[in-house]
N, C-alpha and C positions, 0 to 999 in steps of 0.2 A: 635353195635350202638356206635356212638361217644358220650362220656360223656361230658355234657355241661360244667362241671367244668374245662375241659381242654382248653376250648375256651373263656369263659367269667368268670370274677371274680368280686366280689363286692368291694366297697370301704372299707367296714368293714374288709374283708379278707386281702386286701392289707395293710391296716393300721396295722393290727395285725402282718403281716409278717415284715414290716419295723420297728416295735417297738421292735423286737427281733433281737439282733445283729447277732446271728447265722443264723437265717432264712433270714435276710436281705442280707447276704453275697452272696446268690445265686440268688437274684432278681436284674434284670436290668429294670428300669422304663424308658420308652421312650414316649416323647410327640410328637405325629405325627399330630399335628393340621395343618389344611390347610383350605383355603376358596375358594369359587368360584371366578373366575376372576373379577367379578363386585362388590365384597365385599371389601371395603377399610379398611382392617385390616391386620396387620403385625403379623403373628403367631410367628415369632422369637422374636419380641419385647415383645409380650404378655408372651412368655415363660420366658423372663428375668424379667418381672414385677411380675409374680406369677406362681408357679409350684408346683407339688408334690415333696416332699423331695427326693433327689438323682436323679431326672429325668434328662435325656439328650435329646436334640432335634433331632428328626429323620426327616430330611429334604428330603422327597421323591419327592418334587417338583423340586429341583435343584441339591443338592449334591448327593443324592442316586437315580439317574435317568440316563437313557441312554442319552449320549451326541449326538450331531450331528443328531438330528431328529426334524422335525417340530411338532411332536405330543407331547402333554404334559405328563410329568412324566411317561415315559415308563419304564418298568422293565429294570434295568441295567444288564450288564454282570455279570457273577458269580465272576469274578476277582474284578470288581469295588465294588460290594456289599460286598465281603469279606473284602476288604481294609477299606471301610467306616464304616462298622459295628464293625470291630475290633477297630477302633479309638474310638468308643463309649463305649468301655470296655466290649463288649459282648463276652462271652466264649461259647464254644460248650455245656457246662454244665449249662449255665445260663437259668433261667426261665424269659423270657422276658414278661413284662406287658406293654401294649401300651394303651394310652388314648389320647383323644383330648378335646379341649376346648368347643365343642358344645354338648357333651354328647355321641353321637354315629353318627359320620359322616365320618371322615377321618381315624380314628384309625384302622378300619377293613382293610384299604388298606395296612397299615404296617403289620398287621397280615397275610394277604394273601402273601405279599412279603416274609416274613420269611418262611411261609409254602412252597412256591414255591422254596425257596432256601434250603429246607431240614431240617428246624428247627421246630420240633413238639412242643417243650416246650415253647409255646407262647400263651398269653391270651390277651383279650381286657377287659379294665375296663368298666363294664356296668354303664352307666350314666356319664362316663368321669370325667373331672375336676368339672363340676357343682355338681355332686353327692358327690365328695370329699369335696368341700367347704360347701355344705349343711349339711354335717355330722360334720363340725367344726374341721376337722383334720388339723394338722400343714402344713404350706407351706414354701417355700423358695423364695427368690427374689435375683436379681443381676446376674451377669455373673457367671456361674458355674465353678468349678475347672476343670482342665484338667484331663481326665480319663486315668488311666493306660491302655495300649494296651491289648485287649482281644485276645484270640486264635481262634476266630470264623473261621470256614471254611465251604464253601458252598458244599452242595450235591444236585445239581439242579434236580428238578422234573418237567419234561416237561408236565406232565398231568395236572398240575395246571394252565397252560396258553395255549392260542391258538391264532394263527395269522389269519389275514383276509382271505388269500387265502385258508388256510386249512378249515376254517369255511365255506367259500363259497361253498366248495365241499361237505359239510355235511348238507346243508340246508334241504334236503329231508330225512335225516337219522332218522328213527323213534326210534333208540336206544338212541337218545339224545333229549333234549328240551332246546331251547334258551329262556331265560327269561330276559326281559328288565326292568331295574330299574328306567327308566325315568318317569316323570309324565305322566298320561294317555293322556293328550292333545298333548304332543309331540309325543307319540307313535302313536296316531291316526292322526297326521298331521293337527290338528285343530288350532295349533299355529305354528309360525315359530321357528326354532332352535335358541337359543341365540347366538351361534357362527356363524359369517358371512360366507356365502358360503356353508353351509351344506344343503342338501336336507332334507325335512321333511318326516316322516313316520317311518317304521320299517322293519326289515328283514323278508323275507318270512318264515312263520310257527312259528315266534316268538310269545310269549305270554307276557302280561304286568303284572308286579307286582311292582308298585311304592314303593321305599324303605321305604317311610314314613308309609306305611300300616303295617310295621313290628315293629314299634316303638311307644312308649308312653312316653312322657316327657324325651326323651333321653335314655330310657331303652328299651330293647327288650320286646316284648310281652311274656307271659308265653309259655313254650315249646310246650304245647298241641295246642295252637293257631298258633304258627309258623308252626307246622306240618300240620295243616289244610290248611294253605296258600299254601304250596308246594304240598300237596296231591291233591288239587283242580286243579293244573296245570300240574302235571306229575306223573309218576309211580315211585315206589321205585327203579326199575331196570334201569331207564334212567339216562344217564349222563347229569348233569345240566350245561349249559353254560350260564354265566351271562354277560350281557352287560349294558352299561349306556351311559352317555355323554362322559366321558373321562377316565373311568376305576376306579373311586373312589367309587361311590355308588354301583356299581356292586359287590364290595367286601363286602358291608353290607349284600347283599343277600347271598353271598357265606358263610359268617360267620353264618348267621341265618340258612341256610340250614344244616350246620354242627351241629349247636346246636340242631336242630330238628331231627338229626339222619341220614342225607344224607351225605355219605362220598365220593361220586363221583362227585366232583364239579370242575369247570374250569372257569376262567375269561378271556374274550376277552379283551386284554389289550388296543388295539387301540380304541375300542368301537365306538360310533357314530361319534366322531371327525374324525376318519379315514374312516369308512364305508360311512357316509353321504357325504363325500367330493369326493369320487371316483366313477365315473359313471360306472365302470365295475362291481360294486357290486349292486345287485338288491334291490330295495326298494318298499315296499307296502304302499299304502296310504288308 
């Protein structure tokens, strides 16, 4: 079973690490804040305005994303990821701790990217920046200093990600279970998709688990409750494939599944932005 401490850490734990010079030397804190397209907030400006001490900004929307694609924030190549993460000062030996400004929204996307790129020593800050601020811990402001180059090197794991064509061939495979993180109304096609041009509905044989059902006030539910959520939809032996609108909240489900003890998890990176736009992929309403 996956130990929860490997995947999520508390604000108190992180503060203790950063308060000890020897412990802090091995920690790299990354702010992976991002917002939905219709939310008028600038995560990079907010990072400059207030952040956890020593944090660096992990821009998976633009800088650490595949170029030359119409799909948002797709997983980049191993070479691009290696280059950009090394610029952030990440070493192969670093314990990467990722947070976001909403509590638990976009940070799991960064966690999943590191996992897919072969870095196991990565955690998400449960409760994110709001939990840090609520505890009254120190913060930094202003433009951060330039980081010394890290020696990070990718060891890509293809089992952590799946593409649309491969997934389409596996829709009837009982050895896996597709789980959709979007709100129920979008899954059932009772409302239109927020992105223009996308069909409404879900993939054949997919099941619904809106990501908000796993959270309370920006924190994960207790492990036993998370386990109940996944046990209700799948067996321990099944490979879990997570999808959402654009590949962000699917990672919340992937992280929660790992925390609850499921270690065979995959994210469909293109998610509904890709699937719902292409008529060759079947949709159930």
